[in-house]
Each structure stands twice: as structure tokens, then as C-alpha cells.
C-alpha positions as CSV (number, residue, x, y, z in Angstrom):
1,M,-8.0,26.2,13.2
2,P,-4.7,24.6,12.0
3,F,-4.8,23.1,8.5
4,V,-4.3,19.6,9.9
5,A,-7.1,19.9,12.3
6,M,-9.5,21.4,9.4
7,W,-8.6,18.4,7.2
8,L,-9.2,15.8,10.2
9,S,-12.4,17.4,11.1
10,S,-13.6,17.4,7.3
11,V,-12.5,13.5,7.2
12,I,-14.4,13.1,10.5
13,A,-17.4,14.6,9.2
14,R,-17.3,12.6,5.9
15,D,-16.9,9.2,7.7
16,Q,-19.6,10.0,10.3
17,A,-22.1,10.8,7.3
18,A,-21.2,7.7,5.6
19,G,-21.9,5.8,8.8
20,F,-18.5,4.5,9.2
21,L,-17.7,6.4,12.2
22,R,-19.4,7.2,15.7
23,S,-21.3,10.2,15.7
24,D,-19.5,11.6,18.9
25,C,-15.7,11.3,17.5
26,T,-14.0,14.7,17.4
27,V,-10.6,15.9,16.6
28,A,-9.7,15.9,19.9
29,D,-10.3,12.3,20.2
30,V,-8.3,11.4,17.3
31,Y,-5.3,13.5,18.9
32,L,-5.7,11.5,22.0
33,L,-5.9,8.5,20.0
34,V,-2.8,9.2,18.3
35,G,-1.1,9.8,21.5
36,A,-2.2,6.7,23.0
37,L,-0.9,4.7,20.0
38,S,2.5,6.4,20.3
39,S,2.8,5.2,23.9
40,V,1.9,1.6,22.8
41,I,4.5,1.7,20.4
42,R,7.4,3.2,22.4
43,K,6.7,0.7,25.4
44,G,6.6,-2.3,22.8
45,G,3.0,-3.0,23.2
46,D,1.1,-4.9,20.8
47,R,0.1,-2.1,18.4
48,A,-1.9,-4.3,16.0
49,R,-4.3,-5.4,19.1
50,F,-4.5,-1.6,20.2
51,L,-5.6,-0.8,16.6
52,D,-8.1,-3.4,16.6
53,L,-9.5,-2.5,19.5
54,L,-9.4,1.0,18.4
55,R,-11.4,0.2,15.2
56,D,-14.0,-1.7,17.0
57,Q,-14.7,1.0,19.4
58,L,-14.9,3.8,16.7
59,S,-17.0,2.1,14.0
60,T,-20.6,2.2,14.1
């Protein structure tokens, strides 16, 4: 597993254990969401709104 994925996995596990992050969130989900944010930014979308929605959906 690449270094970034290992680090991200540990961050996800820590936040899940602390009750800050949904229990079903994975490294693959984070990569997917970063790609979606990139698309929002490239297309001139409302990135603040996207991040607000994202935060609400990922938190417990």
C-alpha cells in the first residue's frame, strides 16, 4: 500500500474511533471525494457548499 494510502487509512481509523467520521468511510471514498472536489473547482462550482455538504455526510 502506498505511503499516502497508509497514512490516510490511519487518519480515517483514528477519526472513526473518536466518533468523528462515519464507520463505513474508506480510503477509496476519500480519493473519490477529492476527485469530485477537483471537478467542482475546475467547473467554477461552489466549493464551500460542496465541502459543507461533504462534512455533513461524513460526520457521525
